[in-house]
C-alpha positions in Angstrom: 189.2 -7.2 82.1 185.4 -7.4 81.7 185.2 -3.6 81.6 187.7 -3.5 78.7 185.9 -6.2 76.8 182.6 -4.4 77.2 184.2 -1.2 76.1 185.7 -2.7 72.9 182.4 -4.4 72.1 180.5 -1.2 72.6 182.9 0.7 70.3 182.5 -2.1 67.7 178.7 -1.9 68.0 178.8 1.9 67.6 181.2 1.6 64.6 181.7 -1.8 63.1 184.6 -0.5 61.0 186.6 0.5 64.1 189.7 -1.6 63.3 191.4 -0.5 66.6 188.5 -1.8 68.7 188.5 -5.1 66.9 192.3 -5.4 67.3 192.3 -4.5 71.0 189.5 -7.0 71.5 191.6 -9.6 69.8 194.5 -8.8 72.1 192.3 -9.2 75.1 190.8 -12.4 73.9 194.1 -13.9 73.0 196.2 -12.9 75.9 193.9 -12.6 78.9 191.2 -15.1 78.1 193.1 -17.6 75.9 190.2 -17.5 73.4 192.1 -18.3 70.3 189.0 -18.6 68.1 187.6 -15.3 69.3 191.0 -13.6 68.9 191.2 -14.8 65.3 187.8 -13.5 64.5 188.6 -10.1 66.0 191.9 -9.8 64.1 190.2 -10.8 60.9 187.6 -8.1 61.5 190.3 -5.6 62.1 192.0 -6.5 58.8 188.7 -6.3 57.0 188.0 -2.9 58.5 191.4 -1.6 57.6 193.4 -3.8 55.2 196.5 -1.7 55.9 196.5 -2.4 59.7 200.0 -4.0 59.9 199.7 -5.0 63.6 196.4 -6.8 62.9 198.0 -8.7 60.0 201.0 -9.5 62.2 199.0 -10.8 65.2 196.7 -12.8 62.9 199.8 -14.4 61.2 201.4 -15.2 64.5 198.2 -16.7 65.9 197.7 -18.8 62.8 201.4 -19.9 62.9 201.0 -21.1 66.5 197.9 -23.0 65.6 199.6 -24.9 62.8 202.6 -26.0 64.9 
């Protein structure tokens, strides 16, 4: 998964408004690395880059719901 993480980070560096790259990085961090803080940050960046990105809102909501319980 290191290759995927590097690719997502490179895409974000090239275009910080790439909501898809932020979202995919969030998925990787949450599911493969169990980095909840990093995933939250990535999902928030995806939402900031594209406020209409429903999957990013959904994943952020689910992540925050699990944190509160």
